[in-house]
N, C-alpha and C positions, 0 to 999 in steps of 0.2 A: 222953630220954624221949619216947615217941610221943604225939602229940596224940590226944585222944578225938574220935570222929566227932560231928558236929552235923547237925541238920536246920535249915532256915532258911525264914522266911516274911516277907513284907511284907504287913501287914494279914491278910486271910483267904487270901491266895494263897501256897501252898507252892512253894518254888523247886526245880526239877529241873535236872539238867545238860542243856545245849543239845546235847551230843554223844551221850550214852548214856542219857539219861533217869534216871540215878541220882539218889537223894535224900539221900545221905550225903556230907558234905564235911569237910575240915579248914579251919579259919578262921585268918586272920591279918590284921593291919593292914598296909596297903600305902600308902606315901607317894606322892603324885602330884606329883613334883618338876617345877619349872619352871626353865628355864635362867637366867632373870633372878634368881630368888631364890637359886639356887646361886651365881651370880656375885657377888651382894652379901652372901654369907654369911648369908642369911636362910632357909636350908633348913628350919629349925624351924618357919617360918610356913606352909609348904606344906600344902595340904589333904591329908587322908588318906581312904582308902576301905577297905571291908571286902572282903577277898579270900576267895573260897570256892573251894577246890581239890577237885575231884571225887574222892571216895574210890576210885572204880572206874577211871576213865580218866585222871585227872590234869589235865583241862581246868581252866583258871583263869577264874573269873568275878569281875568287879569291880563293886562297888556303892557309889556315892557317897551313896546314899539312907540317911539316918540312922534311918529307920523300920524297918530290917531287924532282925528278932529271931532269935536263935540259941537252939536247944533241944538239950539233951543227947540223944544217941541211943544205943541199944544196937546194937552192930555186927551 
């Protein structure tokens, strides 16, 4: 099943793609793995980030900021 597009903002600032200026994204959680945690079988403790994949060009943006808000968008 295909993901629905979202728009994203941090506070009052709307996020646009750094490459094509698009404002529609697919979102997903991305694990920020560290080799130490992987070695000690503690990968579950790694920090995660919000990944926004541009709907137009596919460029991946990563945000570790927990204040990012996602909004449903009509394509």
